[in-house]
N, C-alpha and C positions, 0 to 999 in steps of 0.2 A: 202465487201457490193459493191454490183454494182455501176461503176460510176455514171450513169445515177440518180441514188435514191440518191447519195452525191449530184450531180449538182442540183437535185430536191430539196432538202433541202436548198441549199446555197442559192439559187433564192429564196424559198419562205421567208426566213429570210430576204434577199436583199430588197423585194418588200414591206414586213410588216414596216421594220425601213423606208426606203423612205415616206411608206404611212402616218405613225405616224409623222415623221419630218414635211411633207409637210401640214398636217391637223394642227401640233400643231402652226405653224406658221401662218398659216391662221385665224385660230379661235383668238389666243392670240392677235398677230397684228392687224390683219383685223378687227375686232369685238369689240376690248378689251373686252371679256368674256369667260369665260370658260364654255363647252358644254357637258353635260354629255354623254358617247356613252355606248351603249350595252355593250360592253365590260366590263365596272364596274358591270353588271348585275349579277343575280337578283338583283333588287333594292327593300327595303324596301317598303311594299302596303302605299300611301298615297291620303286621299280623300280630295279634297277642297269641300264644300257644298254649297247648292245655294245660293246666295246672296239675302238676303229677299231684301234689296233695289230694284231690278227688278223686273219686271213683270215675270210671268211664261210663258206669252206667248201673242197674239195681234190677233186681228179679221183678217178675209181673207180682202184683197184689193176688194172693188166693182168693177164690169165690166164694172164702168164709168170711172176706173181710164184710165189715161191718157198714162199710160206705159200696159196697158191690151186693150186698145180700136184699133179696127180697125180703121186705118187712110189712107187705101186706097180703091180705088174702082174696080168694075170689075173684071179683071183678071190682076192684076197687082201684082207678086210675094209678098209674106209677111212671116213670122214666117220663115225665113231664117237660116240654121243650117248646119253644117259640122259634119262628122265622119270619121275616117282614114278608110281606105279600103286596102292598102297596104302601103309600103314605097312610091312605086311611084305611088300612087292613091289616089281620094280623093271623097267620097261622099258630093254630097250637095244638098240639098232637101230643100224646101219648098212649101207655099198653096197658090193657086188661088182659087177665087169665094166666094159666099157666101154659108155658112153652113146655114143648116135649122135645126128647133127646132120646136116642136107643136103638137099637136096628129095625124095631116096629115102633112106627106113632100113628098118632090118629090128630088130623088137623081138627080146629075149632071152628067153630061157624061164627062167620062174623056178623051174622044178621040177628044174632042172641044175645047184643049188649048196641044199645044206643050209641051216639055219639053227640053229644052237648058240651057247649059251652054257653054258663052263664057271664056275663059282666056290666059293669057299671061304673061310674065316677067315683060313689061313695061307698064303702064298706058297709057289707052286706045288703046292699041296693043295687039288684040287676036287673036295669031296663033294656039290656040286649040280650037275645037270646038264640042263638043260633044252632046250626046240628049241621053234619058233615058227614064223610064216606067211612067206613072200619074196613081192613083189609090184613090177610094174613100173606105169609109167605113159608116156603119149604126150602132146605136145605139139604140134597139127597146125594148118598154116596154109596151106589151098591157094589161095595169092595168089601175085602175082609179087615175087621179090625176100626173100620171106619163107622161114625155114627150120624145117622140120619137125625134132622131137627126139624121142627113146625114150632113156628112163633107162634105169642100170644097175639092176643086182637091189636090192630095198630089203627088207632084214630086220627084222623085230620080234619079239622075244620076250621073254615075259614071265615074271620070275625071281623065283617065290612062295618061301615059306616062309620068310622073312628075317629075322634079329632086328633089331628097332629101334635104334639110336644102336650099330650094331656097324660094324666095317671090314670089306670084302668084298675078296679080287682074284678078276680074272677074265678070260678070253677071249674072243671070239667069232670065230665062221666055219662052217668046213667040214672035222671031221678027219679024214674018209674022202677027202679027196683028196690029202695034208692043206693047210689053208689055215686057219690060227687066228694071230689077232692077237696080239701081242707082249702081256702082261700089264699090266694095268689094275687101279685101285683105284680104289673110291667107299665112301662110308659111308651107312649107312640113317639118315634121319632120328629124331628122339625118336617115341614113344609120344605119342597123342594124352593131352595133360595142362595143367594149368593153373600146373605149376611146370617143364616144359622145352619148349625152345622150337630152332630151326635157330640156329645161331649167328650167321651173317651171311644177309641175304638181300640179292641184287642184284638193280636194278631198271632194264632200260633199253628202249628203245625205238626205232623208225626207223633201225635200225643201218645197214644196206646194207653197202658193202664198197669203202669210201674209205680214204686214207690217215688222216683221222679219224677212221674206225671202228677202224684199228688202235690208235690212242691210249685210243679208249674201251675197249677189248678189253683192250688191256694194261693199264690202270689198274684196270680192273673186276677184273683176274687177282691183280693187286698186293694188291688188297683182302682174296681170300681168302675168297669168300662159299660158304656149303654149298647156296645153292639159290639159282638165276636164275629169275625172272620177265620173260620177254621179251612186251613188249605190244604187238606187233604190228610190219608193214613189217620183214620180215627181211633178205631178200638185195637188195630192187630189183632182181629181174632184170628187170622189165619197164623198168628205166629206162637198159637195157644195149643199144645197138644193136652189131649187126655190123660196124658203121662204126666204132667204138672209144667210150670210156669217158667221154665228155663230157656223158651226158643226152640226153634226148631231145625237143628242144625242137625240132627241126626235122623230125618223124618224118614229118610230113603231107608234106613235100616231098621229103624222101628217098624215100619209098612212097607214091604218091599212087593207087595202083590198090589199096593193102590197106584195109578198112572196118574193121579193129582193129587195134590196135599189138602188135606181136611183142613177146614175152618170151624174152627170150635163156636159156635153160635152163640151158645150162652153168656160169651164174653160179650156181646153184644148189648145183652139185657145187663150185666154188671154196668157196663160202660154208660147206660142210658140211666141209671140209678146214680153213680159216680157223677155225673154231669149236672143232674137235677136240682140242685140247690140254686147254678149259676144259672142255667141255659132256661129256668122255668120261670126266671125274671127277667133277662138278657135276650133278645132274639141271636140268634146263631147261624150264618149263614156258612152252608158248608158246599165244598167241591169234592169231585171222588180223587182219590189217589190212589196209586198201584197194589196196596192191601185192602182196597175195597172190589177188587176183581172179583176174587173168592169164585174160581170157575168149579164146576161142580157138574154131575150124570147131564147128558145130552148137550153139552156145551153152554150151556148157562153161566151167565154171569152177573154179578153187579146185583142180584137179588135184594141183600140187606139194606144196600144201600139205598135202591129206589123205592122200596118200600117203608124204611123206617123214616126218611125225612122228607118232608115238604119245602120245594123251595118254586120261587115265582116263575116259572118258566113258560106257563102259558100267560102269563101277566106281561112277560115281557115278547112276545112271539115267538120264542122258541118252542121246537116239537118236541125236546128232549130235557129231563132234568140235568144231564152231563154238562150242560152249558145253558147260560140265563145273565140276566142283569136285574139289578134292583136301583133303587135312588135312596139316599139317606141325608135329608138337609139338602146342602148346595155340594153334594159328591154323588157320580154315575160310576157305579161299580159294575165292571163285567167280569163273571166268573167263567172261566174255559175250560174245556176238557181235554186232557191229553192223552186219553186212553178210549177215546172215539175219533170218526176222519176229522181231520185238521187241514186237509189237502184243500188248495184252492176252489177245487173243482167240486167241494162236499159242501151239505148243507150247514155245517156248523160256520165255516167261513163265508157263506151266503147270508146267516142268520147276522154273524158281525158286522158285516160290512154295511147292512140295514139299520143294524141297532146303532152303530157310531154316527149313519147318518143323522140319526133322530136325536142326537145328545143335543141339547140345547146349553151351550156352556155360557150364555146369561143368568138361567137359573140354576146350574149345576158345573160352576166354573172348575170342580176336579172331577178328573177321570181316574180313575182306580181299578186297574184290572190284578185277577189271580189266577193261577191254576197251581198244580201239585209241581212240577218236575222245573228245576231253575233252568233258562238258558244261558245265564251267565253264569260261570261256577270255577274257580280252581282249585275247589277239592277234587284228590284223587277219586272219589267215589262219586259215581252217575256223572265223569266228566264228559262233556258234549254226547249225554245220553240222546238229549231231545234237539239234536241238531237241524235235525229235518222239521220238527214243528217251529222253529225260529227261523228258518229258509221260507216256510210258507208264510208264515205270521207277522214277521215282525216289521216290515215296511208297511204294513196295514194298522199296526198300532202305531207307530212311527208319525205316519200322514196323520194322524187325526191325533196327535200331541197327547197321548199318555201320558199322565205325571208319574204314576207310580205303579210299579208291579210286585207283588207280593208270590214267593213260591217257598216249598218246602223240600222234602225227598232228601236232600243232604242234611244229614245231622249234625248239623253246627250251624253258626251264624255267619253272615258276610253281607255287606253292603257295597252298593259299586258305586262308582262316578257315572254320571249322566253318559249313557254309551249308546251308541247304533251301528250295527253291524261291526262290532269288535274295535269302534273306533271311539275316540272320545268325543263326545258332541253335546252343545248345551242344551240342546232341544231334544234330545234322548230321555227316555223315563229312568228314574233312579230304580234301579231292581235290588229287590230285597230276599234274601233265602234267612227263612225262619223254621226250617225243618228240626227245631231243636226242642220238641215240645217234651221230651223224655223217655221216649219206648225203649223197649226190651233190647233194640238191635245196636245199642251204645252211641255215644257221640264218635263224630268222624275227625279224625286228628291230622289225617296225612295229606298234603296240598301236593299237588301236580305237578308244581315247579321244585319238590325238595328232588334232590338227588335221588335217584332209582325208584320213584314213586309215580314217575309219567306211566300211566295205562298204555296199553298197546292198543291199536287201532280196532281189533276184537274184542276186548273189553266194553264193559257198560252197555250191552244189549237192551234197549228198552223192550217193555213188556207188549206195546204196541206201537204200530209204525216202523218204517225202515232205518236203516244206518245211515248217515249223510256226515260222518267223521270226517274232516278236513285238516290240511296240516295250514297255517297262518301264510297269508300273501304279503304281507309288508309288516313293518314293526320291527322292533326286537327278536321277536319270534319268528321272523319270516322264514316260509321252509318248514318247520318244526309243528310237532303236533302241540307239544306242552311248551310253555314259557320255562325258563331258567331262574327267573325271579317272580315275584309277585307280578301279574299281568297290571298295567297302568289303569283299568277298566274297574280292577277290585281295590275299592278305597281301605276298607276293614273289613276284616275277618278274624274269628276268634270260636274255637272250638270249647262250647259250653252250654249246656241246656238253659233254656228260658223263654221270654216271649216277648210281643212287643207292643207298644201302645202309641197310637197316632191320636193327634189332638190338632184337628184344623182351625186356625185362627180366625184366619178370614179366607177372602178369595185368591190370595196368592201367598200366604205363612201358613205352613203346617209343623207342629213339631214332633218329630219319629224318635221315639227314647226305646231303647231295647234293653231289657232287664233280666241279669242273668238270674237263676237259681241260687247260687251261694250268697247272692245279697240281698235274699228275703227278706230280711232282719235288719239289713243296714239302711237309715234312714237316710233317703234321698240321694240314692245309691243308683248310678245307672252303666250298663256296660258300654252302651253307645247312644249319642244324644245328638242330632243336627235338625235345624231347621230346612225342610223341604221349600224352595220358594219356586214359584210357576212366573213365567215373563211370556204371558202371554201376546203382549204388544212386538215381542221379539222374534219368536216363534211361530206364530200364525199370520199368513197369509190368506187371502181371499182370492179366488179365480175369479172368472168372468161368470160362471157358470154356477158361483158360489160353493165353489168346492174348497172345502179347508185343507191347506197344507202348510208344512213347516216352511219356514222363509228360505230362499235359495241363497241368501248374504250371509253365509256362515263361513267361519274361517276358524278351524280348529286346530291349525298349525302350531299355534303360540299360544295355547290355551284355548278358554270359553271368550269369542267376542264376536258379537253378531250387530248388524246393521240393518236399519230399516228407514226409509223415509232417509235414507243419505245422515243418519244421525248414529253416532256411534253412541253403545250403551254402556262403556267403560266408566264414563265419570259415575254413571248413578252406581254400579258394581263397586266402584270406590270408596264412594259413601258408606255402603252397606259392609263393605269390608274394615272402613274406618271405624265402624260403630261398633263393631264385634271384637274389634281388638283392642281398643284401648282398655286401659285398666280400670278399675274399680275406683269411682269418685264420689259416689251416692247420687244424691240429689242435686246436688252445686254442679256435678260434672255434666248431669244430662242436661242441666238448663244451659250449661255451655254450650254442650255439642247440639242442642235445639238451634241456637243462636247460627252457629256455624253452620249446620246444615240448611236453614233459611238464607243465608249469604251464598251457599254454592248453589242454590235454588234459582237465587236471582241471578248469579253470572251463568249459568247452565240455558235459565230461560231467555236471557239476552242475547246469549251466544245461538240459540235456535232462531231467533227472529232476525239476527244480523244474515244466518246462512241461507233462511229464506228468502 
């Protein structure tokens, strides 16, 4: 056997041994509790049903709410936000001037106000000064009863030449007026590296602007993220009528002559003010959802999304803000658009292929994807809605071993077992739905496998793309559109509002925690928690053309068993399972466990050498 292969196998065992030992000590001694890992999967499906003592939803915040009101005058900056541009640059965005709404509106002139950012490593000392662009947009409805809107001046400045992992103080505005913001602070994320990661990554979707939303954002802020993923459906401006904040269920009766639904754009301004305390110091990376479509006259769509948010699409080689990628420490993030062409012959698929080809897993071991509507979903709401997108793109993401996928759209929480093509697969991603941010449409409580709750094949028609609903071809649901019990690929689901936190520990371990809104004031309380474990040595092989593909030596018929170089991975997984299932014994327990692991490691190494 080749010496390099022997060395590789030994290094793999050694690294796994060290990882398991370190994580066991941290979890058991540091937290006093045992946390499951995906190595123990697939898990038996678990459902925690909606708590009837809670309300399913709440009303929209009124525009008079102090967190939504405009508290500045003239061209003073407001709605300040951050977004990652590259490991050494940051987008700073804000709004100045007065938006207008009414039957007749006059647009502002963006050239009348400059776009400046002052930045430095010390408070009050700004060694970096950058300028950028300013734009406006209008939302037009030439229909009786509907109001037109033109925005304030929206500014975007890309601040380059920043040092990774460094704290910066900054101001934004126009110094010639002078109208500069108060001093704010942000911290750059670390350089791409297998050993450095964002401290905490907040994940939230379908947020809206309700009283539930305030709980979600307050809870997220309390958890102190260093980066936020917003997986679509942000302000729900299209659900807020001029008649009030009770939703839009009677829009057709209120405005019978309007062929399209009004999107009340001042809600975007309120949302920007509401979010500013958090996203003016923590970068927020967004992707569009269906509530960002906002159709208006002449077939124009997505104007607010495209104008208000700066994303690194050009930096990542994309030609559209609808899909892009970025890097944060040792994580490569891919943000995909579900409401633009996702077919294999389209521009997005072509870009995605090239972006995946460029990913360097030595520098960014973790590959995380996000888009708005989930592919795997056992709730009645949006069931199989974007099956066409899954059929077009899933194989490509599987080929390049995407680790985690975040989505929203369904207003509840669900975490999947590792899955590919509706089949349990140890090399498939962990899909997680977090569309439970608190919006006006209430939490989803019905499951497609509940009696009488399976949607018809004509339900759940997507706002974009075709309909590809299918009956399952194998397994317990063979020949059926819905399962009659919770699907085996659904590990855990619960109907509650909340948000998630991803904490990447190293190149193979990441702690995922879902926090429920009702647990905001409960110390150390989690709705769902698990270590997501990468196994690159088991799930990735390289062809002669250096094409990365999942290992063909997989067997999912009896659980997660994978082989490579003829060596079974089961002993190592048994060690991991043992380490997380043993009772709490304090430091003495961990020391004994360490010795046991050393013994197992010695035995396994001997077995490998003998087999070679």
